[in-house]
DSSP file (Angstrom, degrees, kcal/mol; ACC not computed):
  #  RESIDUE AA STRUCTURE BP1 BP2  ACC     N-H-->O    O-->H-N    N-H-->O    O-->H-N    TCO  KAPPA ALPHA  PHI   PSI    X-CA   Y-CA   Z-CA
    1    1 A X              0   0    0      0, 0.0     2,-0.3     0, 0.0     0, 0.0   0.000 360.0 360.0 360.0 141.2   -2.7   -4.9    0.1
    2    2 A X        -     0   0    0      1,-0.1     2,-0.1    69,-0.0    69,-0.0  -0.622 360.0-115.7 -82.4 134.2   -4.7   -2.0    1.6
    3    3 A X        -     0   0    0     -2,-0.3     2,-0.9     1,-0.1    95,-0.1  -0.440  23.7-129.5 -65.2 141.4   -4.2   -1.3    5.3
    4    4 A X        -     0   0    0     -2,-0.1     2,-0.3    95,-0.0    -1,-0.1  -0.827  31.0-171.9 -97.2 101.0   -7.3   -1.9    7.3
    5    5 A X        -     0   0    0     -2,-0.9     3,-0.1    93,-0.1     2,-0.1  -0.649  29.6-108.7 -88.9 145.3   -7.8    1.3    9.4
    6    6 A X        -     0   0    0     -2,-0.3    -1,-0.1     1,-0.1    92,-0.0  -0.462  59.3 -78.4 -62.8 151.2  -10.4    1.6   12.1
    7    7 A X        -     0   0    0     -2,-0.1     2,-0.3     1,-0.1    -1,-0.1  -0.271  47.7-146.0 -58.0 131.0  -13.1    3.9   10.9
    8    8 A X        -     0   0    0     -3,-0.1     2,-0.1     1,-0.1     5,-0.1  -0.721  25.8-102.8 -91.4 145.8  -12.2    7.6   11.2
    9    9 A X    >   -     0   0    0     -2,-0.3     3,-2.2     1,-0.1     4,-0.3  -0.469  37.0-116.2 -61.0 144.3  -14.8   10.2   11.9
   10   10 A X  G >  S+     0   0    0      1,-0.3     3,-1.4     2,-0.2    -1,-0.1   0.793 112.7  63.3 -58.0 -30.2  -15.6   11.9    8.7
   11   11 A X  G 3  S+     0   0    0      1,-0.3    -1,-0.3     3,-0.0    -2,-0.0   0.707  93.8  64.2 -67.9 -18.4  -14.3   15.3    9.9
   12   12 A X  G <  S+     0   0    0     -3,-2.2    -1,-0.3     2,-0.1    53,-0.2   0.496  79.7 102.1 -87.1  -2.0  -10.8   13.7   10.1
   13   13 A X  S <  S-     0   0    0     -3,-1.4     2,-0.8    -4,-0.3    51,-0.2  -0.529  77.1-123.2 -77.6 149.2  -10.5   13.1    6.4
   14   14 A X  E     -A   63   0A   0     49,-2.3    49,-2.7    -2,-0.2     2,-0.4  -0.850  32.2-157.1 -91.5 109.8   -8.4   15.4    4.3
   15   15 A X  E     -A   62   0A   0     -2,-0.8     2,-0.4    47,-0.2    47,-0.2  -0.745  12.8-177.2 -94.5 133.8  -10.8   16.7    1.7
   16   16 A X  E     -A   61   0A   0     45,-2.2    45,-2.9    -2,-0.4     2,-0.5  -0.998  12.2-171.1-132.7 136.8   -9.5   18.0   -1.7
   17   17 A X  E     +A   60   0A   0     -2,-0.4     2,-0.3    43,-0.2    43,-0.2  -0.977  28.0 154.6-125.9 112.5  -11.4   19.5   -4.6
   18   18 A X  E     -A   59   0A   0     41,-2.5    41,-3.3    -2,-0.5     2,-0.2  -0.983  43.9-119.4-144.0 147.8   -9.3   20.1   -7.6
   19   19 A X  E >   -A   58   0A   0     -2,-0.3     3,-1.7    39,-0.3     4,-0.4  -0.499  45.8-103.7 -75.5 160.9   -9.3   20.3  -11.4
   20   20 A X  G >  S+     0   0    0     37,-1.6     3,-2.0    34,-0.3    36,-0.1   0.879 118.8  59.7 -55.4 -42.9   -7.2   17.7  -13.2
   21   21 A X  G 3  S+     0   0    0     34,-0.3    -1,-0.3     1,-0.3    34,-0.0   0.674 101.7  55.7 -64.6 -15.1   -4.4   20.1  -14.0
   22   22 A X  G <  S+     0   0    0     -3,-1.7    -1,-0.3     2,-0.1     2,-0.2   0.510  85.5 104.1 -92.5  -5.7   -3.9   20.8  -10.3
   23   23 A X    <   -     0   0    0     -3,-2.0     2,-0.2    -4,-0.4    -3,-0.0  -0.512  64.3-140.3 -75.4 141.4   -3.4   17.1   -9.5
   24   24 A X     >  -     0   0    0     -2,-0.2     4,-2.4     1,-0.1     5,-0.2  -0.505  32.4 -97.3 -90.9 173.0    0.1   15.8   -8.8
   25   25 A X  H  > S+     0   0    0      1,-0.2     4,-2.4     2,-0.2     5,-0.2   0.867 122.9  51.4 -60.3 -39.4    1.3   12.5  -10.1
   26   26 A X  H  > S+     0   0    0      2,-0.2     4,-2.6     1,-0.2    -1,-0.2   0.883 110.2  49.2 -67.4 -37.6    0.6   10.6   -6.8
   27   27 A X  H  > S+     0   0    0      2,-0.2     4,-2.4     1,-0.2    -2,-0.2   0.930 112.7  46.9 -66.1 -44.9   -2.9   12.0   -6.6
   28   28 A X  H  X S+     0   0    0     -4,-2.4     4,-2.4     2,-0.2     5,-0.2   0.913 113.4  49.3 -63.1 -41.8   -3.7   10.9  -10.2
   29   29 A X  H  X S+     0   0    0     -4,-2.4     4,-2.7    -5,-0.2    -2,-0.2   0.936 111.3  48.4 -62.5 -47.0   -2.1    7.5   -9.6
   30   30 A X  H  X S+     0   0    0     -4,-2.6     4,-2.6     2,-0.2     5,-0.2   0.896 111.6  51.0 -61.1 -40.8   -4.2    7.0   -6.4
   31   31 A X  H  X S+     0   0    0     -4,-2.4     4,-2.2     2,-0.2    -2,-0.2   0.950 114.1  42.3 -60.4 -51.8   -7.4    8.0   -8.1
   32   32 A X  H  X S+     0   0    0     -4,-2.4     4,-2.3     1,-0.2    -2,-0.2   0.868 114.2  52.2 -67.1 -36.5   -6.8    5.6  -11.0
   33   33 A X  H  X S+     0   0    0     -4,-2.7     4,-3.2    -5,-0.2    -2,-0.2   0.937 110.2  47.0 -65.8 -46.6   -5.7    2.8   -8.7
   34   34 A X  H  X S+     0   0    0     -4,-2.6     4,-2.2     1,-0.2     5,-0.3   0.933 113.6  48.6 -62.2 -44.9   -8.8    3.1   -6.5
   35   35 A X  H  X>S+     0   0    0     -4,-2.2     4,-2.4    -5,-0.2     5,-0.7   0.917 114.8  45.2 -60.9 -42.9  -11.1    3.2   -9.5
   36   36 A X  I  X>S+     0   0    0     -4,-2.3     5,-2.5     3,-0.2     4,-1.2   0.926 111.1  53.0 -65.5 -45.2   -9.4    0.2  -11.0
   37   37 A X  I  <>S+     0   0    0     -4,-3.2     5,-2.5     3,-0.2    -2,-0.2   0.893 123.4  27.2 -57.4 -41.6   -9.3   -1.8   -7.7
   38   38 A X  I  <>S+     0   0    0     -4,-2.2     5,-2.0     3,-0.2    -2,-0.2   0.946 128.0  35.8 -88.9 -55.7  -13.1   -1.3   -7.2
   39   39 A X  I  <5S+     0   0    0     -4,-2.4     6,-0.4    -5,-0.3    -3,-0.2   0.837 130.9  25.8 -74.8 -32.8  -14.7   -0.9  -10.6
   40   40 A X  I  <XS+     0   0    0     -4,-1.2     5,-1.4    -5,-0.7    -3,-0.2   0.906 133.1  26.2 -95.0 -54.4  -12.5   -3.3  -12.6
   41   41 A X  I > <S+     0   0    0     -5,-2.5     3,-0.9     3,-0.2    -3,-0.2   0.983 126.8  38.0 -78.6 -59.7  -11.1   -5.9  -10.1
   42   42 A X  I 3 <S+     0   0    0     -5,-2.5    -3,-0.2     1,-0.3    -4,-0.2   0.908 125.4  39.1 -61.1 -43.7  -13.7   -6.0   -7.3
   43   43 A X  T 3 <S-     0   0    0     -5,-2.0    -1,-0.3     2,-0.1    -2,-0.2   0.425 104.1-131.7 -88.6   2.6  -16.7   -5.7   -9.5
   44   44 A X  T < 5 +     0   0    0     -3,-0.9     2,-0.5     1,-0.2    -3,-0.2   0.916  57.3 142.3  50.3  53.2  -15.1   -8.0  -12.2
   45   45 A X      < -     0   0    0     -5,-1.4     2,-0.7    -6,-0.4    -1,-0.2  -0.928  41.0-155.3-132.0 106.3  -16.0   -5.5  -14.9
   46   46 A X        +     0   0    0     -2,-0.5     2,-0.3    -3,-0.1    -6,-0.1  -0.724  40.0 133.7 -83.9 115.4  -13.5   -5.0  -17.8
   47   47 A X        -     0   0    0     -2,-0.7     2,-1.5     0, 0.0     3,-0.2  -0.962  65.5 -88.8-154.5 166.8  -14.1   -1.5  -19.2
   48   48 A X        +     0   0    0     -2,-0.3    -2,-0.1     1,-0.2     0, 0.0  -0.606  44.6 167.7 -84.6  83.5  -12.2    1.6  -20.3
   49   49 A X        +     0   0    0     -2,-1.5     2,-1.5     1,-0.2    -1,-0.2   0.887  67.9  70.1 -64.0 -39.4  -12.0    3.6  -17.1
   50   50 A X        +     0   0    0     -3,-0.2    -1,-0.2     1,-0.2   -18,-0.0  -0.660  64.3 156.8 -82.0  93.7   -9.5    6.0  -18.6
   51   51 A X        -     0   0    0     -2,-1.5    -1,-0.2     0, 0.0    -2,-0.1   0.265  60.5-106.1-109.5   7.9  -12.0    7.6  -21.0
   52   52 A X  S    S+     0   0    0     -3,-0.1     4,-0.3     1,-0.0     3,-0.2   0.361  98.5  99.1  84.1  -7.0  -10.4   11.0  -21.7
   53   53 A X    >   +     0   0    0      1,-0.2     3,-0.7     2,-0.1     4,-0.4   0.674  61.1  75.5 -88.8 -17.5  -12.9   12.8  -19.5
   54   54 A X  G >  S+     0   0    0      1,-0.2     3,-1.3     2,-0.2   -34,-0.3   0.860  85.5  65.5 -60.2 -35.4  -10.8   13.2  -16.4
   55   55 A X  G 3  S+     0   0    0      1,-0.3   -34,-0.3    -3,-0.2   -35,-0.3   0.840 109.2  36.1 -60.1 -36.6   -8.7   15.9  -17.9
   56   56 A X  G <  S+     0   0    0     -3,-0.7    24,-0.4    -4,-0.3    -1,-0.3   0.378 105.7  94.8 -96.4   4.0  -11.7   18.3  -18.1
   57   57 A X  S <  S-     0   0    0     -3,-1.3   -37,-1.6    -4,-0.4     2,-0.3  -0.453  70.2-126.1 -95.0 164.0  -13.2   17.2  -14.8
   58   58 A X  E     -AB  19  78A   0     20,-2.4    20,-2.9   -39,-0.2     2,-0.4  -0.832  28.7-147.7-100.8 149.7  -13.0   18.4  -11.2
   59   59 A X  E     -AB  18  77A   0    -41,-3.3   -41,-2.5    -2,-0.3     2,-0.5  -0.970   9.1-157.2-129.2 132.1  -12.0   15.7   -8.7
   60   60 A X  E     -AB  17  76A   0     16,-2.8    16,-1.6    -2,-0.4     2,-0.4  -0.940  16.8-172.5-109.8 124.1  -13.1   15.3   -5.0
   61   61 A X  E     -AB  16  75A   0    -45,-2.9   -45,-2.2    -2,-0.5     2,-0.5  -0.913  17.4-162.8-117.2 141.1  -10.7   13.3   -2.8
   62   62 A X  E     -AB  15  74A   0     12,-2.5    11,-2.6    -2,-0.4    12,-1.5  -0.952  21.0-165.0-120.0 107.5  -11.1   12.0    0.8
   63   63 A X  E     -AB  14  72A   0    -49,-2.7   -49,-2.3    -2,-0.5     2,-0.4  -0.718   5.5-156.1 -97.0 142.8   -7.7   11.1    2.1
   64   64 A X  E     - B   0  71A   0      7,-2.9     7,-2.4    -2,-0.3     2,-0.4  -0.930   9.8-175.8-115.4 140.3   -7.1    9.0    5.2
   65   65 A X  E     + B   0  70A   0     -2,-0.4     2,-0.3   -53,-0.2     5,-0.2  -0.985  11.8 156.5-139.7 129.5   -4.0    9.2    7.3
   66   66 A X  E >  S- B   0  69A   0      3,-2.0     3,-2.1    -2,-0.4    -2,-0.0  -0.958  71.4  -5.7-152.2 130.2   -3.1    7.1   10.3
   67   67 A X  T 3  S-     0   0    0     -2,-0.3     3,-0.1     1,-0.3    -1,-0.0   0.861 129.8 -54.6  53.3  38.2    0.3    6.2   11.7
   68   68 A X  T 3  S+     0   0    0      1,-0.2     2,-0.5     0, 0.0    -1,-0.3   0.396 110.5 121.4  81.1  -4.1    2.0    7.8    8.8
   69   69 A X  E <   -B   66   0A   0     -3,-2.1    -3,-2.0     2,-0.0     2,-0.5  -0.827  42.8-166.7 -96.2 127.7    0.2    5.9    6.1
   70   70 A X  E     +B   65   0A   0     -2,-0.5     2,-0.3    -5,-0.2    -5,-0.2  -0.943  14.6 162.5-115.0 131.2   -1.9    7.9    3.7
   71   71 A X  E     -B   64   0A   0     -7,-2.4    -7,-2.9    -2,-0.5     2,-0.7  -0.985  44.6-102.1-144.8 158.0   -4.4    6.4    1.3
   72   72 A X  E     +B   63   0A   0     -2,-0.3    -9,-0.2    -9,-0.2     3,-0.1  -0.704  35.6 176.8 -80.3 116.1   -7.3    7.5   -0.8
   73   73 A X  E     +     0   0A   0    -11,-2.6    23,-3.3    -2,-0.7     2,-0.3   0.804  64.2   0.1 -90.2 -34.5  -10.4    6.5    1.1
   74   74 A X  E     +BC  62  95A   0    -12,-1.5   -12,-2.5    21,-0.3     2,-0.3  -0.989  62.7 174.9-156.3 159.3  -13.0    7.9   -1.3
   75   75 A X  E     +BC  61  94A   0     19,-2.3    19,-2.7    -2,-0.3     2,-0.3  -0.992   7.0 172.8-161.0 153.5  -13.3    9.7   -4.6
   76   76 A X  E     -B   60   0A   0    -16,-1.6   -16,-2.8    -2,-0.3     2,-0.3  -0.954  19.3-138.7-157.3 162.5  -15.6   11.1   -7.2
   77   77 A X  E     -BC  59  91A   0     14,-2.9    14,-2.7    -2,-0.3     2,-0.5  -0.902   6.6-148.7-122.9 156.0  -15.3   13.2  -10.4
   78   78 A X  E     -BC  58  90A   0    -20,-2.9   -20,-2.4    -2,-0.3     2,-0.4  -0.985   7.8-154.7-126.9 121.7  -17.5   16.0  -11.7
   79   79 A X  E     - C   0  89A   0     10,-3.3    10,-2.4    -2,-0.5   -22,-0.1  -0.798  20.2-128.4 -96.0 136.5  -17.9   16.6  -15.4
   80   80 A X        -     0   0    0     -2,-0.4     5,-0.1   -24,-0.4     7,-0.1  -0.380  30.9 -87.7 -82.2 157.8  -18.8   20.1  -16.5
   81   81 A X        +     0   0    0      5,-0.2     2,-0.2    -2,-0.1     5,-0.2  -0.327  56.3 169.0 -58.6 146.8  -21.7   21.1  -18.8
   82   82 A X        -     0   0    0      3,-2.9     3,-0.0     5,-0.2    -1,-0.0  -0.782  52.3 -71.1-145.8-169.7  -20.6   21.1  -22.5
   83   83 A X  S    S+     0   0    0     -2,-0.2     3,-0.1     1,-0.2    -2,-0.1   0.784 132.1  37.1 -62.4 -28.0  -22.1   21.3  -25.9
   84   84 A X  S    S+     0   0    0      1,-0.2     2,-0.4     2,-0.0    -1,-0.2   0.718 121.4  41.6 -96.0 -24.5  -23.6   17.8  -25.6
   85   85 A X        -     0   0    0     -5,-0.1    -3,-2.9     1,-0.1    -1,-0.2  -0.959  52.1-174.0-133.1 113.6  -24.6   17.8  -21.9
   86   86 A X        +     0   0    0     -2,-0.4    38,-0.2    -5,-0.2     2,-0.2   0.670  68.4  80.3 -78.1 -16.7  -26.2   20.8  -20.2
   87   87 A X  S    S-     0   0    0     36,-0.1     2,-0.4    -7,-0.1    38,-0.2  -0.570  85.0-116.6 -90.9 152.6  -26.0   19.1  -16.8
   88   88 A X  E     - d   0 125A   0     36,-2.7    38,-2.4    -2,-0.2     2,-0.5  -0.743  38.1-145.0 -76.6 133.9  -23.1   18.8  -14.4
   89   89 A X  E     -Cd  79 126A   0    -10,-2.4   -10,-3.3    -2,-0.4     2,-0.4  -0.920  10.0-156.2-114.4 125.6  -22.4   15.0  -14.2
   90   90 A X  E     +Cd  78 127A   0     36,-2.4    38,-0.6    -2,-0.5     2,-0.3  -0.811  30.7 153.2 -94.7 133.8  -21.2   13.3  -11.1
   91   91 A X  E     +C   77   0A   0    -14,-2.7   -14,-2.9    -2,-0.4     3,-0.1  -0.938  37.2  42.7-153.0 175.2  -19.4   10.0  -11.7
   92   92 A X  E     +     0   0A   0     -2,-0.3     2,-0.5   -16,-0.2    -1,-0.1   0.823  63.1 179.0  53.8  37.8  -16.9    7.4  -10.6
   93   93 A X  E     +     0   0A   0    -17,-0.1     2,-0.3    -3,-0.1   -17,-0.2  -0.584  12.8 163.6 -71.7 121.2  -18.2    7.6   -7.0
   94   94 A X  E     -C   75   0A   0    -19,-2.7   -19,-2.3    -2,-0.5     2,-0.4  -1.000  30.9-161.8-148.6 141.0  -16.1    5.1   -5.0
   95   95 A X  E     -C   74   0A   0     -2,-0.3   -21,-0.3   -21,-0.2     5,-0.1  -0.986  31.9-116.6-120.6 132.5  -15.2    4.2   -1.5
   96   96 A X    >   -     0   0    0    -23,-3.3     3,-2.4    -2,-0.4     4,-0.1  -0.390  27.2-117.5 -64.7 142.8  -12.2    2.1   -0.6
   97   97 A X  G >  S+     0   0    0      1,-0.3     3,-1.3     2,-0.2    -1,-0.1   0.842 113.3  58.6 -51.5 -38.2  -13.1   -1.2    1.0
   98   98 A X  G 3  S+     0   0    0      1,-0.3    -1,-0.3   -95,-0.1   -93,-0.1   0.605 109.5  45.5 -69.1  -9.7  -11.2   -0.3    4.2
   99   99 A X  G X  S+     0   0    0     -3,-2.4     3,-0.6   -26,-0.2     5,-0.4   0.108  84.8 118.7-122.0  20.4  -13.4    2.8    4.6
  100  100 A X  T <   +     0   0    0     -3,-1.3   -93,-0.1     1,-0.2    -3,-0.0  -0.486  58.8  40.9 -85.3 158.7  -16.8    1.4    4.0
  101  101 A X  T 3  S+     0   0    0     -2,-0.1    -1,-0.2   -94,-0.0   -94,-0.0   0.547  89.9  89.0  86.2   7.7  -19.7    1.4    6.5
  102  102 A X  S <  S-     0   0    0     -3,-0.6   -92,-0.2   -93,-0.0    -2,-0.1   0.238 103.7-105.8-118.6  11.3  -19.0    4.9    7.8
  103  103 A X  S  > S+     0   0    0      3,-0.1     4,-1.9     1,-0.0     5,-0.1   0.792  71.0 144.7  69.1  30.7  -21.2    6.8    5.4
  104  104 A X  H  >  +     0   0    0     -5,-0.4     4,-2.6     1,-0.2     5,-0.2   0.862  69.7  58.0 -65.1 -35.9  -18.2    8.2    3.4
  105  105 A X  H  > S+     0   0    0      2,-0.2     4,-2.3     1,-0.2    -1,-0.2   0.899 105.4  50.2 -59.9 -40.6  -20.2    7.9    0.2
  106  106 A X  H  > S+     0   0    0      1,-0.2     4,-2.8     2,-0.2    -2,-0.2   0.931 110.6  49.0 -61.1 -45.9  -22.8   10.2    1.8
  107  107 A X  H  X S+     0   0    0     -4,-1.9     4,-2.4     1,-0.2     5,-0.2   0.887 109.1  53.0 -63.7 -39.4  -20.1   12.7    2.7
  108  108 A X  H  X S+     0   0    0     -4,-2.6     4,-2.5     2,-0.2    -1,-0.2   0.948 113.0  43.5 -59.4 -49.2  -18.6   12.6   -0.8
  109  109 A X  H  X S+     0   0    0     -4,-2.3     4,-3.0     2,-0.2     5,-0.3   0.914 112.1  52.6 -65.4 -43.0  -22.0   13.4   -2.4
  110  110 A X  H  X S+     0   0    0     -4,-2.8     4,-2.1     1,-0.2    -1,-0.2   0.934 113.7  43.8 -57.5 -46.5  -22.9   16.1    0.2
  111  111 A X  H  X S+     0   0    0     -4,-2.4     4,-2.4    -5,-0.2    -2,-0.2   0.910 114.8  48.8 -66.1 -42.6  -19.6   17.9   -0.5
  112  112 A X  H  X S+     0   0    0     -4,-2.5     4,-2.8    -5,-0.2     5,-0.2   0.933 111.4  48.7 -64.3 -45.5  -19.8   17.5   -4.2
  113  113 A X  H  X S+     0   0    0     -4,-3.0     4,-2.2     1,-0.2    -1,-0.2   0.902 112.7  48.6 -62.2 -41.4  -23.4   18.8   -4.4
  114  114 A X  H  X S+     0   0    0     -4,-2.1     4,-1.5    -5,-0.3    -1,-0.2   0.910 113.0  47.2 -65.0 -41.4  -22.5   21.8   -2.3
  115  115 A X  H  X S+     0   0    0     -4,-2.4     4,-2.7     2,-0.2     5,-0.3   0.903 111.2  50.9 -67.7 -40.5  -19.4   22.5   -4.4
  116  116 A X  H  X S+     0   0    0     -4,-2.8     4,-3.2     1,-0.2     7,-0.2   0.920 107.8  53.4 -61.5 -43.8  -21.4   22.2   -7.6
  117  117 A X  H  < S+     0   0    0     -4,-2.2    -1,-0.2    -5,-0.2    -2,-0.2   0.848 113.1  44.7 -60.8 -34.1  -24.1   24.6   -6.3
  118  118 A X  H  < S+     0   0    0     -4,-1.5     3,-0.4     2,-0.1    -2,-0.2   0.920 122.4  34.3 -74.7 -45.3  -21.3   27.1   -5.5
  119  119 A X  H  < S+     0   0    0     -4,-2.7    -2,-0.2     1,-0.2    -3,-0.2   0.848 135.7  20.0 -83.0 -35.2  -19.4   26.8   -8.8
  120  120 A X  S >< S+     0   0    0     -4,-3.2     3,-1.7    -5,-0.3    -1,-0.2  -0.573  70.6 169.2-133.5  68.6  -22.3   26.2  -11.2
  121  121 A X  T 3  S+     0   0    0     -3,-0.4    -1,-0.1     1,-0.3    -4,-0.1   0.712  75.9  46.7 -61.6 -24.1  -25.4   27.4   -9.4
  122  122 A X  T 3  S+     0   0    0      2,-0.1     2,-0.4     0, 0.0    -1,-0.3   0.459  90.6 100.8 -97.9  -0.3  -27.7   27.2  -12.4
  123  123 A X    <   -     0   0    0     -3,-1.7   -36,-0.1    -7,-0.2     2,-0.1  -0.681  64.8-136.7 -91.6 136.1  -26.8   23.7  -13.6
  124  124 A X        -     0   0    0     -2,-0.4   -36,-2.7   -38,-0.2     2,-0.4  -0.448  24.4-124.6 -76.5 161.6  -28.8   20.6  -12.9
  125  125 A X  E     +d   88   0A   0    -38,-0.2    36,-3.1    -2,-0.1     2,-0.3  -0.874  27.5 179.2-114.3 145.5  -27.0   17.5  -11.9
  126  126 A X  E     -dE  89 160A   0    -38,-2.4   -36,-2.4    -2,-0.4     2,-0.3  -0.968   2.2-177.4-139.2 153.4  -27.1   14.1  -13.4
  127  127 A X  E     -dE  90 159A   0     32,-2.5    32,-2.9    -2,-0.3     2,-0.8  -0.988  29.1-128.8-150.2 157.6  -25.4   10.8  -12.8
  128  128 A X  E     - E   0 158A   0    -38,-0.6    30,-0.2    -2,-0.3     2,-0.2  -0.871  41.1-167.6-108.3  95.9  -25.3    7.3  -14.2
  129  129 A X  E     - E   0 157A   0     28,-2.3    28,-2.4    -2,-0.8     2,-0.3  -0.559  30.2-110.5 -93.2 145.6  -26.0    5.1  -11.2
  130  130 A X  E >   - E   0 156A   0     26,-0.2     3,-2.6    -2,-0.2    26,-0.3  -0.605  41.8-120.5 -63.4 133.9  -25.6    1.4  -10.8
  131  131 A X  G >  S+     0   0    0     24,-2.7     3,-1.6    -2,-0.3     4,-0.2   0.798 109.2  61.0 -56.1 -35.0  -29.3    0.4  -10.6
  132  132 A X  G 3  S+     0   0    0     23,-0.4    -1,-0.3     1,-0.3     3,-0.3   0.601  99.2  59.9 -70.3  -7.2  -29.1   -1.1   -7.1
  133  133 A X  G <>  +     0   0    0     -3,-2.6     4,-2.4     1,-0.2     5,-0.3   0.229  69.0 107.9-102.6  13.4  -28.0    2.3   -5.8
  134  134 A X  H <> S+     0   0    0     -3,-1.6     4,-2.5     1,-0.2    -1,-0.2   0.894  79.9  49.5 -58.0 -42.0  -31.2    4.2   -6.8
  135  135 A X  H  > S+     0   0    0     -3,-0.3     4,-1.5    -4,-0.2    -1,-0.2   0.911 109.8  52.2 -65.0 -41.8  -32.4    4.6   -3.2
  136  136 A X  H >4 S+     0   0    0      1,-0.2     3,-0.6     2,-0.2     4,-0.3   0.960 115.8  39.0 -57.7 -53.8  -29.0    5.9   -2.1
  137  137 A X  H ><>S+     0   0    0     -4,-2.4     5,-1.7     1,-0.2     3,-1.6   0.825 108.5  64.0 -69.0 -30.7  -28.9    8.6   -4.8
  138  138 A X  H ><5S+     0   0    0     -4,-2.5     3,-1.9    -5,-0.3    -1,-0.2   0.833  91.7  64.3 -59.7 -33.0  -32.6    9.2   -4.4
  139  139 A X  T <<5S+     0   0    0     -4,-1.5    -1,-0.3    -3,-0.6    -2,-0.2   0.669 101.3  51.9 -64.9 -15.9  -31.9   10.4   -0.8
  140  140 A X  T < 5S-     0   0    0     -3,-1.6    -1,-0.3    -4,-0.3    -2,-0.2   0.188 130.9 -91.8-105.2  13.9  -29.9   13.2   -2.4
  141  141 A X  T < 5S+     0   0    0     -3,-1.9    21,-2.0     1,-0.3     2,-0.4   0.579  81.0 137.4  91.8  10.2  -32.7   14.3   -4.7
  142  142 A X  E   < -F  161   0A   0     -5,-1.7     2,-0.3    19,-0.2    -1,-0.3  -0.736  28.6-174.0 -92.7 139.6  -31.9   12.3   -7.8
  143  143 A X  E     -F  160   0A   0     17,-2.4    17,-2.5    -2,-0.4    -9,-0.0  -0.963  33.6 -95.2-129.7 147.5  -34.7   10.5   -9.6
  144  144 A X  E     -F  159   0A   0     -2,-0.3    15,-0.3    15,-0.2     3,-0.1  -0.314  32.0-178.0 -60.5 141.4  -34.5    8.1  -12.6
  145  145 A X        +     0   0    0     13,-2.6     2,-0.3     2,-0.1    14,-0.2   0.159  66.0  19.0-123.9  14.5  -34.9    9.7  -16.0
  146  146 A X  S    S-     0   0    0     12,-0.6     2,-0.2     3,-0.0     3,-0.0  -0.939  90.4 -69.8-163.8-176.3  -34.7    6.5  -18.1
  147  147 A X        -     0   0    0     -2,-0.3    11,-0.4     1,-0.1     2,-0.2  -0.502  54.0 -95.2 -85.8 155.5  -35.0    2.8  -18.0
  148  148 A X        +     0   0    0     -2,-0.2     2,-0.3     9,-0.1     9,-0.2  -0.533  54.9 173.7 -67.1 135.1  -32.5    0.4  -16.4
  149  149 A X  E     -G  156   0A   0      7,-2.7     7,-3.3    -2,-0.2     2,-0.4  -0.928  34.8 -94.1-142.8 163.7  -30.0   -0.8  -19.0
  150  150 A X  E     +G  155   0A   0     -2,-0.3     2,-0.4     5,-0.2     5,-0.2  -0.669  33.8 179.3 -84.2 130.8  -26.8   -2.8  -19.2
  151  151 A X  E >  S-G  154   0A   0      3,-2.1     3,-1.2    -2,-0.4    -2,-0.0  -0.914  77.2 -28.0-131.6 105.3  -23.5   -1.0  -19.0
  152  152 A X  T 3  S-     0   0    0     -2,-0.4     3,-0.1     1,-0.3  -106,-0.1   0.854 125.9 -48.8  56.7  38.1  -20.5   -3.3  -19.1
  153  153 A X  T 3  S+     0   0    0      1,-0.2     2,-0.4  -108,-0.1    -1,-0.3   0.510 120.9 101.2  85.1   4.8  -22.5   -6.2  -17.6
  154  154 A X  E <  S- G   0 151A   0     -3,-1.2    -3,-2.1    -5,-0.0    -1,-0.2  -0.986  77.3-115.0-124.5 129.7  -23.9   -4.1  -14.7
  155  155 A X  E     + G   0 150A   0     -2,-0.4   -24,-2.7    -5,-0.2   -23,-0.4  -0.444  43.8 175.8 -63.7 130.4  -27.5   -2.7  -14.6
  156  156 A X  E     -EG 130 149A   0     -7,-3.3    -7,-2.7   -26,-0.3     2,-0.3  -0.863  17.3-164.2-130.3 163.3  -27.4    1.1  -14.6
  157  157 A X  E     -E  129   0A   0    -28,-2.4   -28,-2.3    -2,-0.3     2,-0.3  -0.982  24.0-120.7-148.2 140.5  -29.9    4.0  -14.8
  158  158 A X  E     -E  128   0A   0    -11,-0.4   -13,-2.6    -2,-0.3   -12,-0.6  -0.649  34.3-172.8 -77.6 137.2  -29.5    7.7  -15.5
  159  159 A X  E     -EF 127 144A   0    -32,-2.9   -32,-2.5    -2,-0.3     2,-0.3  -0.959   7.0-164.0-132.1 150.1  -30.7    9.9  -12.7
  160  160 A X  E     -EF 126 143A   0    -17,-2.5   -17,-2.4    -2,-0.3   -34,-0.2  -0.975  27.4-106.1-135.2 147.1  -31.1   13.7  -12.5
  161  161 A X  E       F   0 142A   0    -36,-3.1   -19,-0.2    -2,-0.3   -20,-0.1  -0.452 360.0 360.0 -71.4 145.7  -31.5   16.1   -9.6
  162  162 A X              0   0    0    -21,-2.0    -1,-0.1    -2,-0.1   -20,-0.1   0.471 360.0 360.0 -77.4 360.0  -35.0   17.4   -9.1
């Protein structure tokens, strides 16, 4: 069971931005556990989260620590441009239930977008959003580039930065 912490100010999170090869075993485990807890269990969606793309991705972590307990509060991954995709792709954006309602998702996206602009300044950004989050991602400059479609039983839409 996840400890229920009172909301921390966003500045008090320990932020980490790392390529996969720099992750230690505990970081990788926490990442996969949070994604499974939310995307598979909470959202009742059986799908292949471990898709082989983490290895080439960069990972943004927001760690929370209180009274000696450390947990992953928020996370996202960034896939690099490749032969099939010219855009940098943001994905697996997730906030732990105990840390919702404090705009941690906003902070994750702000940090990721800033880091992407530094590392890949000429690349456009794209993400595959759950359809009900279009307004949220729209606030960061993303607009739909396709129709809403079913992805593992959940309506999704591709969005791209303007």
